[in-house]
C-alpha positions in Angstrom: 75.4 84.6 94.0 78.1 87.3 94.3 81.2 86.2 96.3 84.8 87.3 97.2 87.8 85.6 98.7 90.4 87.3 100.7 93.7 85.9 102.3 94.1 87.5 105.8 96.5 87.0 108.6 95.3 84.8 111.6 95.3 87.8 114.0 92.9 89.7 111.5 90.7 86.6 111.3 90.6 86.4 115.2 89.5 90.1 115.2 86.9 89.3 112.5 85.5 86.5 114.6 84.9 89.1 117.5 83.5 91.6 115.1 80.9 89.2 113.8 80.3 87.6 117.2 76.6 88.6 117.0 75.9 86.5 114.0 78.2 83.6 114.4 76.8 80.2 113.4 76.7 77.4 115.9 78.7 75.0 113.6 81.5 75.5 111.3 82.8 73.4 108.3 86.0 71.3 108.5 89.1 73.5 108.7 87.2 76.7 109.5 87.9 79.2 112.3 84.3 80.6 112.3 81.3 80.9 110.1 78.9 83.9 110.2 75.6 84.6 108.5 73.3 87.7 108.3 70.3 88.5 106.1 72.6 89.9 103.4 75.8 88.0 103.4 77.6 84.9 104.9 81.3 84.6 105.9 83.4 81.5 106.4 87.0 81.9 107.6 89.5 79.1 107.3 92.7 78.3 109.2 94.7 78.6 105.9 93.8 82.3 106.0 91.3 82.2 103.2 88.0 84.1 104.0 84.9 83.4 101.8 82.3 86.1 101.5 79.0 85.2 99.9 75.5 86.7 99.4 74.1 89.8 97.8 76.2 92.0 100.0 79.3 89.6 100.2 81.5 91.7 98.0 80.4 94.8 99.8 81.3 93.3 103.2 84.7 91.9 101.9 85.7 95.5 101.0 85.8 96.4 104.6 88.7 94.0 105.2 90.4 94.6 101.8 93.1 96.8 103.4 93.9 94.2 105.8 94.5 91.7 102.9 96.7 94.2 101.1 99.0 94.4 104.1 98.9 90.6 104.8 102.6 90.2 103.9 104.4 90.0 107.2 106.6 93.0 108.1 109.9 92.7 110.0 108.1 93.9 113.1 105.5 91.3 112.7 108.0 88.5 112.1 109.8 89.6 115.3 106.6 89.5 117.2 105.8 86.0 116.1 109.4 85.0 116.8 109.2 86.4 120.3 105.8 84.7 121.1 106.4 82.1 123.8 106.0 78.6 122.3 104.0 76.0 124.3 106.3 73.7 126.4 106.6 70.3 124.8 105.4 68.7 128.0 102.6 71.1 128.7 99.9 68.4 128.8 101.5 66.8 131.8 102.4 70.0 133.6 100.4 71.4 136.6 98.5 74.2 135.0 95.8 76.9 135.4 93.4 76.8 132.5 90.8 79.3 131.5 87.9 79.4 129.0 84.5 81.1 128.5 81.0 80.2 127.4 78.1 82.3 126.0 79.8 84.9 123.8 77.9 83.8 120.7 74.7 83.3 122.5 72.0 86.1 122.3 70.3 85.0 125.5 72.2 84.2 128.8 75.3 85.7 130.4 79.0 85.2 129.7 80.6 82.7 132.0 84.4 82.6 132.4 86.2 80.0 134.5 89.8 79.4 135.4 90.8 76.2 137.3 94.0 74.6 138.5 94.8 71.1 137.7 97.8 69.3 139.3 99.6 66.4 137.6 98.4 64.1 140.5 94.7 64.9 139.6 94.9 64.1 135.8 94.1 60.4 136.0 91.0 61.1 138.1 89.7 63.9 135.8 90.0 61.4 132.9 88.0 59.0 134.9 85.4 61.7 135.2 85.3 62.0 131.4 86.9 65.4 131.2 87.5 66.6 127.7 86.6 69.3 125.3 83.0 70.4 126.3 82.1 70.8 122.6 82.3 66.9 122.4 80.0 66.4 125.5 76.2 66.6 125.6 74.6 68.8 128.2 73.7 65.9 130.7 77.2 64.7 130.7 78.6 68.2 131.2 76.2 68.6 134.2 77.3 65.3 135.7 81.1 66.0 135.3 80.8 69.6 136.4 79.3 68.5 139.7 82.4 66.4 140.4 84.9 68.9 139.2 83.7 71.7 141.4 84.4 69.5 144.4 87.9 68.4 143.1 89.7 71.4 141.6 90.3 74.9 142.7 88.4 77.2 140.4 86.9 80.7 139.9 83.6 81.2 138.1 82.8 84.7 136.9 79.3 85.3 135.4 78.6 88.5 133.6 74.9 89.3 133.6 73.4 90.8 130.5 72.7 94.2 132.2 76.4 94.6 132.9 77.4 93.2 129.5 75.1 95.7 127.7 76.4 98.6 130.0 80.1 97.8 129.0 79.1 97.5 125.2 77.5 100.9 125.4 80.7 102.3 127.0 82.6 101.1 124.0 84.0 97.8 125.3 84.5 95.1 122.7 83.6 91.6 123.5 87.4 90.9 123.3 88.0 93.4 126.1 85.2 92.0 128.2 86.7 88.5 127.9 90.1 89.4 128.5 89.3 91.4 131.8 87.2 88.4 133.0 89.9 85.8 132.1 92.5 87.9 133.9 90.3 88.3 137.1 89.4 84.6 137.2 93.1 83.5 136.9 94.2 86.0 139.6 91.4 84.6 141.9 92.7 81.0 141.4 96.3 82.1 142.0 95.3 83.5 145.3 93.3 80.4 146.1 96.3 78.0 145.7 99.0 80.4 147.1 101.7 79.9 148.1 101.7 77.0 145.6 102.4 78.2 142.1 101.4 76.5 138.8 103.9 75.5 136.1 102.0 77.7 133.8 98.8 79.3 132.6 97.0 78.3 129.4 94.2 80.6 128.0 91.9 79.3 125.3 92.9 81.9 122.7 90.3 84.5 121.5 92.9 87.2 120.7 96.6 87.5 119.9 98.8 87.9 122.9 99.5 91.6 122.3 95.9 92.4 121.8 94.9 90.5 125.0 97.3 92.5 127.1 96.4 95.8 125.3 92.7 95.1 126.5 94.2 94.9 130.1 96.3 98.0 130.1 94.2 99.9 132.6 93.6 96.9 135.0 95.0 97.2 138.5 96.6 93.8 138.4 97.6 91.8 135.4 98.8 88.1 135.3 101.9 87.9 132.9 104.2 85.2 134.3 104.2 81.9 132.3 101.1 82.7 130.5 100.4 80.8 127.2 97.7 81.2 124.6 96.5 78.5 122.1 93.3 77.9 120.1 91.6 74.5 120.9 93.4 74.6 124.2 90.8 72.2 125.7 92.5 69.5 123.7 96.0 70.5 125.0 95.5 70.5 128.7 92.8 69.0 131.1 92.7 72.3 133.1 91.2 74.2 130.1 88.8 71.4 129.4 87.7 71.3 133.0 87.3 75.2 132.9 85.2 74.9 129.7 82.9 72.3 131.3 82.3 74.2 134.5 81.7 77.4 132.4 79.2 75.5 130.4 77.5 74.1 133.4 77.2 77.6 134.9 75.7 78.9 131.6 73.2 76.1 131.4 72.0 76.8 135.0 71.8 80.5 134.2 69.7 79.8 131.0 67.4 77.6 133.2 66.9 80.5 135.6 66.2 83.0 132.8 63.8 80.6 131.2 61.8 80.4 134.3 61.7 84.1 134.6 60.5 84.4 130.9 57.8 81.7 131.4 59.2 79.7 128.4 62.3 78.1 127.2 65.1 80.5 125.9 67.0 78.8 123.0 70.8 78.9 122.8 72.8 80.4 119.9 71.7 83.3 117.7 69.7 81.7 114.9 66.2 82.2 113.5 64.6 80.3 116.5 66.2 83.0 118.8 64.6 85.7 116.7 61.2 84.3 117.2 61.7 83.8 120.9 63.0 87.3 121.3 59.8 88.6 119.5 57.7 86.6 121.9 59.7 88.0 124.9 59.1 91.6 123.6 55.4 91.0 123.2 54.9 89.5 126.7 57.4 91.4 128.8 58.1 94.7 126.9 61.2 95.8 124.9 62.9 97.1 127.9 63.1 93.6 129.5 65.5 92.5 126.8 68.3 94.2 128.6 68.0 91.6 131.3 67.7 88.5 129.1 69.9 89.3 126.0 72.9 90.9 124.5 71.0 93.6 122.8 73.6 94.7 120.3 73.2 91.3 118.4 71.3 91.7 115.2 68.7 89.3 116.7 67.1 92.5 118.5 66.4 94.2 115.2 65.0 91.0 113.7 62.8 90.4 116.7 61.4 94.0 116.6 60.5 93.4 112.9 58.7 90.1 113.6 
């Protein structure tokens, strides 16, 4: 099996994850940032910067990123950018924070749900009693139970982007990164207005893009939140506000999937694997190709696979 290995900067790997969002695997090996698989190649990117390309078109796919590897050595400008990136406060886990997270970006069926919520220091013990932690470590029944308590406890903003609107933005040239940045920014602003005149100690966003890229996505937005904004991967494990946001976002996504399944007349699976291809083919057969725009993110490769099936 042909394979290739590149060493890439973490910001390039973040961009790669967005680029391959339509074929991301549900699980990743230890130490990996993401894993993606198409019919012709598979990609595994590690936190160390190593990216492994495998499959009959693995070498061909790696060539698309070769120039990024060649320029991986940090320039003075890049070093300055990293140096100027605000570090996370050492006491961040005990601060009163707004946290934001999203669900559904790697799922073919269902909307994207983005949530920002505000957790005060005084609420942390209660949220721990609820069982709030990274939603990836919770099964769906627990998420539903905890979310129902959270929505009555913390100020939050939930934004749900239906597939019709998502597909429209994609057709206009919006990347998934831009879509997420706009939604995160809006949700955070909504929470800021809800808790005013109170102000959080800071804002923590579960990082899906480098800080500069995030704000570049927002350059034409009428209002942008910039004060005391921090970015971190695995932010759900850093502050309960992000963990709570991820749970509410997952809860909203599950409810939306239930609604869409009722409309379809059968259960729509999560993710973007082979089971999804078969279900999409069944959906096309029963409801017609045009109906996919309502149920799915049509730019994912699942659409072409379903059409062939």
